[in-house]
N, C-alpha and C positions, 0 to 999 in steps of 0.2 A: 706730268712726268716728273721724276726725280733726276734722271740723267739719261742721255742718249748713248747707247753703246757705240763705241767709236773705233774698236779694233779694226773693223773693215770701213774705211771712209764712205762706201756707198750706203751703209746702214743708216748713218746719220741723215743723209739726203732722203732716202726712201722712207724712213720712219716719219720724218717731218711731212713728206709728201702724203703719206697714208692718212695723216690726221688733219689735212686741210682740203678745202674745196678747190683752191688754186694757188699754187706757189711755184715759182721758177727757180732753177739751179742758181742763177746769179743772185737772187734774193737771199738764199741761205749763205751763199759764199760771202755776200756783203756782211751779213750778220757776223760771220765767222772772222773774216780777214780785214774788213774795212772799218766797220763800226765797232768790231771787237766786243760785242755784247755777249758772245759766247766763247768759251775757252776749252781746249782739248788738254787733258791731264790724265795721269795715271791714277786709278782709284781702286774701287772695291774689286777684290779677287785678283789684284795685279792686272787689271785690264784697263784699257784706255777708254775714257768716257768724254763726251762733250756735255758741259754744264753752263748755266748762266753764270755771270761773273759773281753774284752774290752767293752762289752755292760753292764756288771753287774753295774758299777758305774752309768751309765745312769738311769737304771731302779730303782736302789736303791734310787737316789736322786729324780727322777721324781714321783715315786709312793710309794716305800716301807717305806720311812721315815714317811710319813703321815699316812699310814696304822699302823705302830707301835706305833705312838704317840696316835692315836685313840684308839688302843687296850689296851694301858697302862692305859688310864683313865677307860675303862671298867673294867679291871682286878682289878685295885685298888678299884673301887667301890664295886665289888663283895667281895673282901677281907675284906673291912671294915664292910660291912653288916653282913658278916659271923663271925666277931669278931676275925679274924686271924691276921690282920695287916693293915698297911697303905702303902703309896707310899715309905716311907723310908724302910719298912720291905722288900717290894718287890725288891728295889734296893739292899739291903744287900744280899738277896738270890741270885740275879743275879750275883753279884760279887763273891760270894762264888762258885757259879756253874761255872762261867768262870775260876776261879783259878783251880778248880778240873779238868775241862776239859783240861787246859793247862798241868797240871801235868801228865794226862793220855796220852795226845796226840791225843786220838780218844776214844770215848765212847757212849754207848747207854744211853737213859734217865734213864733206870733202874740202870745202873752203877753209874751214877751221883747222883741218889737219895740215894745211899748207902753212898756216900762221903758227901752229904749235905741233912740230914734228913728232913729239912723244905720243900724239894721238894715233900715230900709225903703228904703234906697237901692237903685236899679235901675240895671242896666248893660245896654246893648244889646251883644250878643256876635255876632260875624261880620256886622257892618253891611253891608248891600247885597248879601248872599249868599242864595241860596235857603233856606238853613237859619238865616237871621237869627232871633235870639230875644231877648227881654228877661228877664234873670235877676235875681232878688231876692238882695241880699247876705246876708240872713237864712240861707239854705241854706248859703252859702259859709262863713259864720263858724262855724255849728253843726258843719259838717263838719270844719273845722280844729280846733275844740276836742276834738271826738271823736277825731280822727286823732292829736292829742297826748296822748290818754289822759286828758283832763280832765273830760269829761262822757260820758254813755252814753244810748243810746235806751232809753227805759223802756216802760211800758204803752202800747198804742196807744189812739187815740181811736176808739171803736166797738168792733167785734167783733174776734175773732182774725185775721180776713182783712184788717183795715185796714192801710194803708201810711203812716198819719199817726201819728207817735209823740210822746209826752211825753219830755222830756228831764230827766235828774237829774245831780247831781255824781258824779263817779266814786267818791268817798268812800263814797256810799250803796251801792255794790255792793261795792267793795273798800276797806275801812277802811285808811286810810294811803295810798290812792291805788294806781295800777298800778305793780307792781315793774318795775324797769328792768333788762332783761338785756343782756349784751354782743351785739352784732350776730352775730358768727360762731357764738357758742354757740346763739343763738336759731335761726339757720338750720339748723345741724346737728340740733338737736332737732326742728324741724318736718320735716325729711327723714327722720329716724328714724321719726317718727310716721307719715308717708306711706307709707314702705316696709313698716311693720308692718301697714298696712291694704290697700295697693294693690300692693305687690310681689308677684311681680316686675313692675317697670315700667322704662321707658326714661328716659334723660336728657331726651329730647324731651318725654316726658309731664311730667316734673318742671318743665321750663322753662316749658311751657304753664301748669301748674297754679299755679306760683308767680309767673310773670312775671320771673324772675331771668335774668341772663345765663348763657351756657354756663360761664364761668369760675366764677361763684358756685355753680352747681349742681355742678360738678365738685368744688369745695372742700369743699361740704357732704357729698357722697357719700364723699370720702376721709375726712372727719372722723368718720363713723359706721362706717368700715371696710366699706362696702358691697362685696359680691362680685358680680363680673360673671358673668352666665349667658347661655346661648344661648336666644333666644326665637324659634324657627323662622327662624334666619338673622339675626336682629337681636340687638344686644347689649342686655341688660337687667340689672337690679340687684336684689339681695335683701339683707337683713340677714344678717350672718354666722351668726346662730343660727336661720336660716330656710331651711336648705338641704335638709332632709329632705322627702320627698314628703308632700303633704297628703291625709289620708284623705278619701275621697268622703263628702259629707253625705247625709243622708236626702233623698229627693226633695222639692222645695219649689216653690211658686209664690208670686209677690208682684205687687202693683200698686203701682209706684213713681210718685211725683208728678213733674210737670215740674221740671227743674232739681235732681233728687234727687242728692245727693253722690256716690253710687256711679258712675252713668254719667258724671257730670261730673268723675270722678277722673283720667281719661286723655285725652290728645289722640288717641292712635292706638286706634281703637275697633273695627276691623274684627273682632277676634276674638270680640267678644260681641254685635255687632249686624248684621254682614253677613248677607244683603244688603239689610236693611230700613232702613238709615240714611236715605236720601232721604225716606222717608215720616215719619220721627220726628224729625229735627233741623231746626231753622230755619236761615235763611241765616247767622246768627251762631254757629252751632255749639252752641245751646242745645237741650236735649232736651225733648220733650213727655212726657206721662205715658206709662208703658211697662208692658207685661206681661212678667214674667220667669218662667223655669222653669229651675231647676238651673244658674244662672250665665249664662244667656244670654237675650237679648230675643226674645220670640216673638210680640209684638203691641203694641198700643197701647190706651189707654182714654181716656174722657172723660165728663164729666157733662153731661147735656142740661138745658135751662131748667127742665123739670119735675122735676128731681132724679134722673132715671134715670141709673145708671151703666152705660154701654155700652162694649163692647170689641170689637176685631177680632183675631183670630189670624192672623198672616201666614205660618203654615206648618202643616203637619199634625203635631200633637204627640201624637196618640193619644186615645183616649176617656177614659183615666183622668186625664191632665193636663188635657184640656178641662174635665172635670167639676170638677176642683180649682180651675180659674180661675173657673168659674161660681159656686162656693161663695164664693170670695175677693171677687168683685165684689159679691155679695149682702151679705157682711159690711160691705164698705166703704160700700155705699149705706145700710144700716142705721145705721152709725156716723155718717155725715154728716147724716143726718135731713133737716132743713129747710134746712141750709146749702147755698148755691149757689156754686160755684166758677166761675172764669172762666179762659180760656186765658191763660197768663202768658208764653209765649215771645214774643219780639218780634214775629214774624209767625206766626200759627197755621199749624201743620205740615199737609201734605196730609191726613194721616190724622186729625188733629184736625178739620179742616174737614169731612171726609167723616162722621165720627162725630156730630158736633154737628148737622149737617143732617139 
């Protein structure tokens, strides 16, 4: 894996579970919050990911810095239009918030806003439009501090499904702080890792996954010596040491969660999902929970309110594969126990709605 999709905290746990024979929730939590060998940060496509510590500086330099700089400009404009402050005001609040967090060691946004009252400032965004909203400066400031590699999302408030996090200084995860890598070196390393996992893939896939420009993707591909290959009439790329045919694995099935990093690794998905895409992706291109067999999606799954894990196969896969899916669904239900999941794609997909009903 390059990174675990972390917008929905459940995805991190379910993605790890699906790739192991036996792992408990507390083992994953220990790696995240006690051993701190994994770290949660904003990365590709302005999306939250969980990565090993050694990958964090790569993502930070290749993606997060630019995201943070762009967001800073947007937030500054909003603050100026609201008559609250300017870029200097925003920097002052950030510094005060960082000092307050350092003093506490760990804190929620609400706790920090009690230390720094300016965090409670609210801004009306898109005033007069149907999507007008009132946003709290607290979230903006914390996102900018995280984007600059100064603070990190820590243990959630509540269970492992919670989306509300405590924050910690970056030094508590990485003594000495986040290593600063040169931009081009970080981009080429991220592309190398992507090709090692998702290759062969196209430049279009990479542009979507990273949100870089075509020129930036091309430069990174050249830097790693990527070799162009034919993908049924489309140009794709692989690493120079990955040209030999891959041996077929033993037959397998898996139940992957919504937003799992494997199906979210490519933008051109027909080769592993057709003709089932409309039933499994929402309008924003986010994937629902899926059933896989031998590298292809064969159905979808969901958990009902009573805890039952239900699934639907979308094609005839034969009795042996169908039986293997049944076993895997039962294993997942046992692992989840009393835990109740909720649909996390922006709009529940057609198959999710059908299964949950």
